[in-house]
N, C-alpha and C positions, 0 to 999 in steps of 0.2 A: 600464589603462584599466579592466579589469573589476572590478577589486578596489573600486575608488572609486565603483561604480555602485551605488546604493543597491536599485534595484528586483532588482538581481542578489543581493544579499544577501537579500531578500524571497523570490527564488526560490527559494533555498537553505534558506529556514525552511520553506517550503510542500513543498519535498521532503523535509525532516526528518521530518515526518509520515507518510508514505510508510515511511522507512526503521525508523522506530519500531514502526508497526502492523504490517506486512507480516511481519515478522521474528518477532514475537511470535506468529502465529497458524502460521509454518513450525515453527517451534520446538519448540511445544508440539503439533501437528496429531496426531500418532502417539501421542505420549504419553496424551493426553485421552482417544482413543478405547481404549486397551490398558488403563491404569490407571485412569480414572474410570470409563467406561463398560462395561469390560468384555469389550472386542472383541479377536479375535486379529489377529496381526501383519500375518497375508495380509489382512484385511479393511482395516488401516489401510494397506496397500501399495497394494490394489485401489484404495482410495477418492483416494489421492496420487496413482495413475498415472493417474486419470483427469483431475485438476486438470492435472497436466502435458500428455494430450492434448488439451484443451481451450485450455492457455496457448499453442499454437503460434498460434490465431486473433487474439490479443488483441492484438498491436502495430499489425495493419490495422484491425482494428475501431477501437481505440480512438484511432490516428492520424487514422481518416477522420473520428470524431465531431467532435474537437477540432478540424481543419479546419474543419467546417461549423459550429459554435458558436463556434468561440475557443477559445482555450487556458486561459482563465480558469473559462469555464463548463464545457468538456469537462473540465478535470481536475475542478471542483466533481463532476460528476456521478460518476466516474470513483470518488473517494472517497466518496460517499454509498453507490454499488454495494458499495464494499469494505466499508464500514461496517457494511451490512445483514449481509455475510456472516460477518465475525465476529461479530455480534451474534446470527445465527441458530444459528451453531454453539455458541455459550455457551446459550442458550435453551429451542431446539426438541431438545432431547435424546431424539432417537429416529432410526430409520434416515435418515427423510425429512429430517429436517432436518441430518444430516451432507450426506446426497446433495446436497441444496439450495445449502449453505453450499460446497461443494466445488465445484459446477458453476458458481455466479455466480463465487468467486472463482478459478477456472481460467480465464474468458471476460475477465475484468478483471486477472489476476497483475500482467501487465507495460502495464499500464495508463499509470500515472503515470512510469514510467521513458520512455516513450513520447515522452509529453506535455512531459515536462521537456527531453527533449533538442531536440525542435521549439521552445520557449519561448525556451532558451538561445540558439537562433538568431537565433530572433526579438528577442530584447531586444539582443543584442549584434554583430548580424551573421554574417554568411559566414565573415568572416576570423576575427573572435574566437571562434565557437563552440566550437571545441575546450577554449579557455580557459574560458569560461563554465560549460561543461558540465564540465568538470574541478572548479572552483570551486563550484558547487552541490552536485556528488557528496560533496565532503567534509562536508557537513550530514547528507545522505543515510546515510552513511557514520559520522557520529554516532549519528544514531537507530538503527541496526543493533546499533552496540554498547550503548546504554543500553535498547534495548526488553529483548531476555532477559535483563537482570541484573534490571532493574524487574519484569517480568513473573515471573521465578522466583521472586524475594522474595516476590511477592504470594501466587503459589502457593503457598509453604510457609507462608506466615502465614497464610491463610485455610484450607487443607487441601484448595482445589478449583483445577482450571485455571480454571474460568468465569470468575472475577474478572480474569485476564490477557486473556482473549479480549474480554470488555466494555471493559478499559482498552485493547485496539487498536482495539477501535470508535469508544469516545470520542474517541480521538486521531485517527483518519479523520474524524471529524466536524469537528476541529477542523481536518485538511488542507482540509475541502472548505471550511469558513467561511473561510479563509485565501484559497484557492484564488479565491474570489470578489472579493478585494482586489488581485488579482495586477494591474499594470497596464504595459503595454508602455511603456517609457521615450520621449521624444521624440527623434527621432534628428536 
């Protein structure tokens, strides 16, 4: 039943953009600071620890936002905030920009998985929710596999990590746009 629902396939497409974009940011976060910006491993590790600390709260924050705004608008807003994090990391090449990006990412890091889990339940009902979430997670996983490969190729060919972060920002904006067209199927 789940696999035959076009709306669930579309939900998977929306989730793909998250898998593709967030993993680029996470994969190249420290390498960018160390190799391109000249910061120490300790600095990069401290900044990443801040991300981890802030991310503890993001599921509750974004779950509440999506409950109030709806899954479509909640996901769109989360994607927009994530895009701002990736783009600011690429373009504001000073400590303020790195802290800003890390803070924004930290409070939004797990927003999309939280919203997608709720949306899967909304789309297929409580009985089929595990199957729906499992199916759309395949799309997320494909994004996670492709993202670092494409981002790495782009970094090598351009000689900079700036472009993979901009690509992640662009993919997140596509996720935002796609989110706005998510529609719960008629039950």
